[in-house]
Structure formats: structure tokens, C-alpha cells
N, C-alpha and C positions, 0 to 999 in steps of 0.2 A: 746799410750793410757794411761790415768791416771789410776792408780790402787787404789782401795778402800779396806779397811779392815773392816770386820764385827766383832764387839766385842761381847763377850759373853753377856754383858749387853743389847746390841741392840737386840740380838736374843731372850733373855728372854722377853724384852719389846714387841717384835713382837708377840710372842706366847700369852702373856697376853692380848694384844689388841685384837687379833683374837678370843680369848676364850669368850669375852664378846660382840661380834659383830654379833651374829647370826640373829638379826632382825634390825641391824643398819649398817651404812656404812659411812666412811669418804673418800671423793674423793678429789684429788688435781686438781687445775686449775691454769694455768699460770697467767691469767688476772682476776681482779675483775671487774664485770660489773659496769658501771657508774650509772645505775639504774636498776630496775627490770620490766620495762614496754616494752615488745617487740613491742608494737604498737607506740612507741615514741622514739626509740633509734636505732642506726645503729650498735652498738657493738655486735660482735658475742657472747661475753661472756654472754649477757643477755639471749639469747636462750639456751646457754649451761646449764644454771640453770633452766629455767622455761619451755622450750618447752616440751610438752607432760606430764610434771610433774605438773605444776601449771596451765598452760593455754592450751586450746584446740581450734582447728578450726573446720570448717565444714568438712574438710578433713585433712589428715595428711600423712606425709612420713613414710613409713616402713623402717626397717633397710636395706632393699635391694634397697631403692630408689623408690619403687612403691608408687603410690597414693592410700591411703586406706580410708575407711570411718572413720570419726571422730565423731563430734556431729551430723552429718547427717548420718543416717544409710544407706541411699541410695539416689540417685538422678536420675532424668529423664532429657534427653537432647531433646530439641525441636527446630524446625526450623533450622536444620543443625548446631546447636551449638550457636544459638543466645539467646536461653532461657534455663535456668537451673532451675529445680524445686527440691529443697532439702527437704527431709523428715527427720525430727529431731527425735532423741531418746526421749522417754517419761521419766519423772521422774528425770530430770537433775536439780541439784541445784548448785548455786555458794557457795563458802566457807563461805559467810556471811549469808547463809540460804535462800537467794532470789532464786526464781525459774528461770530457763532458758527456754525461748520459742522463738517463731518466731519474736516477737517484739525486742528481744535483738539482733537478727541477723540483722534486719533492722537498729537498732541503730549502731551496730558495723561497718557495711559496709558503711553506710552513714557518720559516723564519720571518717573513714579511707579515704574516697574520698572527704571530704569536702574541700572547698577552703583554710581554715585555718588549715588543717590537718598537724600534725607534723610527720606523719608516714614516716619512712625512705625509704619505698618502695611504695610510693604513686602510682607509675606507675602500680602496680598490679591491681589497682581499677579503672584506667582511662576509661576502656571500659564499665563500668557499667552505664547503662542508668536509671535503676529504680530497687528498691528493695521493695517488698511488702509481707506482711504476709497474706497468704490466710486463715489460721486458726492457732491456737497456735503451731501446729507441722509441718506446711508447709510454705515454703518461695519460692517465685518466683523471680529470678534475670533475668532481661532483659538487654541484652548487646546492644551496639550500632552497633556491627557487630559480625558475628560468631567468636567464639574463642574456638577451640578444646582443648586449654591448660588451660581453666578456673579452672577445679578441681585442677590442679597442682598449680596454683597461690594461691588458697585458702588453700593449705597445708603449706604455708610459716608461720613462726612465726609471721610475721607482720600482718597476717590475722586472728589472734585468736579472739574469741568472748569475749566480756567484758560486765560487768553489768553497766548500766547507773548510778546506785547509787554510784559506786566506781571508775568510769572511770578517775576522776580527780586526784586520789591519787595512781595510779598504780605504779608510779616510786618507792615509798618507802613502799607501803602497797598493794602488788598485790593480787587481788581477782579473782580467776578463777574457772573453773569447773573440774580441773584435780584431780588426785588421791592423790596429796600432796598439803599442804598449807604451807604458810610461817610461821615459828615458830620464827625465830630470824635472824637479820642481824647485825653482829658486823662489821662495816665498817673497811676496812683495814685488816680483818682477815678471816671471814667466813660467810656463809649463811647456816642456818639450816632449813630443811623442815621436816614436820611430816605428816604421813598418814592422809588423810581426812576421818573421819568416815562416812560422808554422801555421799561418792562417788557413782555415779550411775552405774559404771562398775565393773569389777572384781577387788577386793581389791589387792593392791600390797603386795608382801611378806615382803618388808621392812617397818618397822614402822617409821624410821627416816633416814635422809641422810644429811650429813654436807659437804658442799663444802668449802674447805680451799684454800686460794689464796697464791700460792708459785711461784714466778716468777724466782727465782734464780735456775739454774739447779743443782748446788751442794746441795742446801737445799732440792730440790725435791727428789734427790736420797737418802739423809739422812732420809727424812720423810718416804719413802717407806721402807727403811731398819729397821727403828725403830718401824714400825707399827703404827705411828701416822696417816698415810694415807694408806688405803687398796687398793686403785685403783687410777691410774693417766691416764685417757683416752687419753690425749694428752701430753705425757711425754716430758719435755723440755731438757732432757739430753740423746740424742740418743747414745752418746759415751759409755754409761754404759749399753746399752741393751744386749750386749753379756754376761756380767757378770750376769745380772738379769736372762737372759734366761737359764743360766747354774745352777741357784739356783732352786731346786724343789719347793720351797715355792711360787714361782712366775710364772706367765705366761706372755709372751710378745705377744701382740696382734697387728699385723701389717696389715693395710688395706689401703684404699685410701680415699680421701676426695674430696669435691667440691672446694678445695682451690687453685685457680690459684694464685701463688706467682709471683708478678710482681715488676719490678723497675718502679714505676709510674712516669710519667713526666708531668710537668705543661705545657700543650700545648698552653696556653695563655701567657706564660712568655718567652720573647726573651732571648736567641736565640732558645729556645725549640719549638717555633712556626714554625721553619724551619724544614721541614721533613728530609732534608739532615743531620742536626745535630742529630736528633733523630735516624736516621739510623746508623750514626756513633757510637752512644752510644750502639745501639743494637749489632753492629758488634764487639765492644770492649769487650763484655761480653762473658766469657767462662762459659756456664751453668754447665758443668760437674764439673768444679773446685768448683763452688758454692755449688753444691749438695754434693760433697765429703767433702769440708772444713767446711760448715755450718751445713749440715744435716747428715754427716758421711755415705753418700751413699744412704740415704733414700730420694726418690723423683724421679719424671719422668719429663724429659725435655719437655717443651712446646714452641710452636712458635706463639701461639695466645691465646686468652682468652677463652679456651674451655677445658673441662676435657677429657683426653685421653681415659677414660673408656666409654665415651658416644658413641653410635653407629654412630653419625654424626660428630665425630671428624675428622679433616683433619690435618695431620702432616705437619706443615709449618716451622719446626725448621731450615731447610736448607736455607730458605730465609733470616735468620738473623744469619747465622753461624758465629762462632768466626773467625774474620778476621781483625787483627789489622792494616794491610796495607790498607785495604779498608776503615777502620774507619778514618785513617789519611787522606786519599784521599778525603773522603766526607767532612771532616772538612775544608780542603784546598779549596775545591769546594765552600763551603759556606762562605769562607773568614774569618774563625774563627781561632784565635790563642790565646794562654794564657787564655783559658776559665776556669773559676772557678764557680762551682755550689754548692748550699747548698743541703746537703743530710740529711733528717730528718728520724730518726730511732725510731720506737716504741719499746716496751720492748721485744717482742718475740725473742727467740734466733736465729730464721732464719733471722730476720731483723738485729740484732746487729752483729752476726757473718758474715752474708752475706754482710752487709754493708762494713765491713773492706775489704773483698775480692774484692768487686766491686770497691771500692775506689782505690785499687792497680791496677786493670785492666784498669780503666779509666785513671789513671796516666800514664800508659804505652803508651797511645795514645795522651797524652798531655792535659788531662782534670784533673784539681785539684778539690777536693771536701772539703767542710767544714762540718764535721759531727756534728750533734746535736742529742744526745740521749734524747728522750722524754718519759715521762710517758704517759699511754694510754689516760687519760682525756685531757692532753695537745695536744697530736697528733690529737684527734678528733676535738678539738676546733680550733687549728691552721691550720692543714693540711686539714682534711676532710671537715670541715665546712668553714674555713676561706680561704682556697686555698693559704696560704702564705708559699710556698715551691717551690723548683726547682725539686728535686728528693726525692722519698721516697720508702720504701720497705714494702709491705703488702700482706697478703694472702686474697683474696676475696673468702669467704667460702659459699656464697649464691649459691644455685643450679641454673645452666643454666642461668647465669646472664649477658650474652653478651649484652643484651639490655641496660645496663648502658651506653654504648658508644653512645646511641642515645639521651642522656640527656645533653644538652649543658652546664647546670649549675653544672654538676657533677665535682668532685674535680680536675680531670685531664683535663677538659675543651676541649674535642674533639668536634669540630663543623664541621660536614660534612653532608650537607642535603641529599646526596645520601644514606648515612648509615641510617639516620633517616627514610627515605622512605622505605628502605629495611626492617627495623624492623617493620614498620607499615604494610607492606605486610605480614610479618611473623605472626603478631598478628591476622590477619584476615584470615589466611590460615589454612584449616582443613586437607587437603590431606597430608598424611605422606611423600610421595615422594617429593612433592613440598616444604614441610617444611625442609626436609633434604637439598635440593638444596639451599634454602635461608640461612640456617645455614652455609653451605659451603661458600657461597658468603660473608657472614658477617665475618667469620674468615679470609678469604683472604683479605678483604678490610682493616681491622685494622692491619693486619700483614704488608701489603704493605705500609701503612702509618706510621708504627712503632710508633703507638700511645704511647705505653709503651714498656719497655724491658720485654719480656716474659721469665721467669726464669724456674720454675718447678711447677708441680702439687704436692701440699703438701701431704706427706704420713701421715697416721694416725698411729702413733706409741704409743701404750698404754702399760701400765704395770698394773697387778692386782694380788691380792692374788689368788693362784691357785684354791681355793675352790669357787670362785665367778663365777656365770653363768649369762648370759643375757645382758652383756655389748655389745654395737655395735662394730663390727669389722671395718666396713666402716662408713663413715660419709656423707650420702646423703644430710644432712643439719647439721647446727651447733647445736648439741644436745647431752645431756647426758641423754637419755631416761631411766628412772629407773623402768618403769612399769613391766618389765620382769626380773629384777635383783633379784637374790636370792643366799643364801649360800647353798652349797651342803652338808655341815656337820656342 
């Protein structure tokens, strides 16, 4: 392990920074969001800044993953889950002073489900048949079929409420109803939020919060040590955590996330359209070596696209266990030799470090890779939107998102009608036991098809000043919720 020395100057800087930070906070983030509109972008970094801070939905996720009231103080369920009536909080205003009411809910949901919608999770709204304002504080949503999961869907960052007057400029000038408003965005460096004086709920303890973008692990460690950053909720240098944990000025916060980290494969690109080739790649992978080498032991092996902490999780890791001989046999069965594949790696350390390890593991079974390191915006444009890749490594941090495999145009292009039908059944099923069975079938189907190489569930390894309270331990969604964050002294 690399050793770091703390200089006296750094210690003084840390104490000086903390002394002036009792109502302000600087947080570190690995990735800068490409924009600040959660209803028009897929990047997790967007929600990490704005979820629950700037924007709010009818419902929201709590730190324990539960679905809680948001802008709707309560809701009624009618016709076995086909109709939801949301009762809104009174006295809510947007940051520009415009009032929030039922008509804004109609606008927001109709906008999200419109044919020309750019919402990255448009599938969340596909079941909506009609949205109507019964009065200024009451909204009725009629679905095409019963959906017991609808309040869960409305808690996503993609389902936040927006003002028609500012909807077209949210990417650079976000206007929400949350406890913080945008103060400044210095692209390439930081985003600063300040407390919104007209907030309808309980005022946050923080008056301001700055998100600094630091992708380099060494620089992230140095920023914590110097006091330039007082918290790094998703710390990119896990190799330094033992040192930080031993320092009484800091606390290390280890939890779990919704982040299924996968070696994504382009199922539409030969020879990856051959299940035998995909299975060979899956058997070439040694998950534990990746967890140890790229994550310094932090992470839980997975065998499908499902979080191990979820009660409906099925452990399928054995179906794609590390077996180089089986990998070589499958490649021979497919008539494949001298295979060379492009491996696109976005900036996170799990991808860059993990990519080098996976390249060596694939080489051991006869598959060469050409690695391309990409910045996040390039990855989104080329891989996620353009589908121009063979292999890539990414963590999918959206909650309970196995339904993405039912989207034929999704970037890894899995097209199996039986899976789409299974998800359609799941979407219309309310009974908990039946839903559990369908989730199990879904996990097994994509594992059997080796749609992707399933690596590990991303751990949430954070570091913070020991005097900070209220940061989330786990990450049921991609968020740095500041509403309960405060300094204890």
C-alpha cells in the first residue's frame, strides 16, 4: 500500500478550513455532471448534486431506501393500483417565486411521457394513461394497468417536478422546489448551492454547499487531508481508507449502493451476438480479483443485475464462475480464435483499474482488448447513446433497474421477447409473492444469456470530517442529500 505523509501545513489548513465551515460544506465528487437537468440526462452525477437538494418529486427515497412523501404529503390508491390520487403540500414555490400546484404535476408528468421526451428513464412513465388536476392541491393519475410500484417510480430523480416557465433551461439554470438553489456553476471545477429562503419545508442547517469535481484518487486524498474538501461521499481512493480511519479527524462511512458494476457487452455486435462468446467472457472473469485489485476488497460479487441487499436477490454467481478452461472451450465451440475487442473505460477508478485486470483475464483465454480511456461526456455520447463499443465497464446506480434489459434500444442491445414479456407482467403485478417470483425469473434469464459480465455491487465508501452528521451511509439512489447534514460543533 502506498504511504502518505501529513505535513504540519496540511494539518493547519484542515483546522482553519473546519473552523469557518459551521454552516457551509465542500463535498468532493469524482465526476462532473454534464448538465443539471435530472429529467433530461442519464448521468448519475446529475442526481448526486440536485436530488432532494434542488429538485423534488411527488415521492422520494429515504436513506434506508423506503419510499417517502415528497411534494405529495399523502396519496390514495384506487382500483387495486390503477389510480393514484396525490394530495400536494400547500404553500410550495419554485426558486423563481412561481407557485407549485397540481397543474405543474400535470405538466411535469405529461412532459416526461411525451413522444419527444428526452427523459433518460421514459419507461417510468409509460404506464400513465392520464394525469388531471382535480383542484390546485389534488392530482389524479390513471394508469393503463395496475402498478403497485408507481410511488417507487415517482421517487426517481427523473420524475421530479418542474416549472413550465423554466423547463427549457434546466440544464444550465435548474429551478426546483428544494431547500437549495443553484448559486454558481464553474464548469470543470465546482457547483455551489445556497439555502433557498422561500423553502416550504424545514430549513436545512447548511447555508451553502459546494461540490468540487476531483477525479484523480491521489488528488482526492490530498483534498481531504488539506481540508479543501470536508466530505467525499463516494471516495475514489479506497487504498487510503485504513489511513483515514485511523485519523481521529475523519470518519470512514462504508455502506452499500444500488450500483451493479458490469462488464457491458454490445449484444448487437458480432461476435458478441453469440451467447457462447458472451459466456466465455463471463467465465474468463475472476470477480474477486477485480474486487481486490480495483476496489481494495470493497464490493460484493454478483451474478446478475440485482442488488444483493434486496430481499428478492438470487445468488447466481456460480453460473458464471471463474473457469478459464470452460471459457476456452466455449470460444472453440463458437469457432472463435484470435479475437480482439474494444474496451471503453469511463473515468471512475473501478472502471480504469478494473479494466486493466479484466484485460489480463481475457488475454489468458485468448481474447485481446484495445483499451480506450474516455472522459464521461465522451463515454455518454459514444457508448451509451451511440452504441459504438464492444465492451465497457460501468456501475448502474439506479434502483431496481433490471427492467432496462427489456429495452431493445438500450446501449447493450439485449433483444429477447420473453424477457420483455416478463417485465410487462412484473409491471402489472401487485401481489408481492408473484412479484418476487418474476424478479427471480428475470435475474435467471439474463444470467443464463450472459447478457453482460456481472462483476460486483459497488460499495459506498465515503470519508467525512468526524464532526459532520447526516450524510447517507447507504445509497438507495444516486444522491448526496444535504437536507439533514449538519456540523455537531
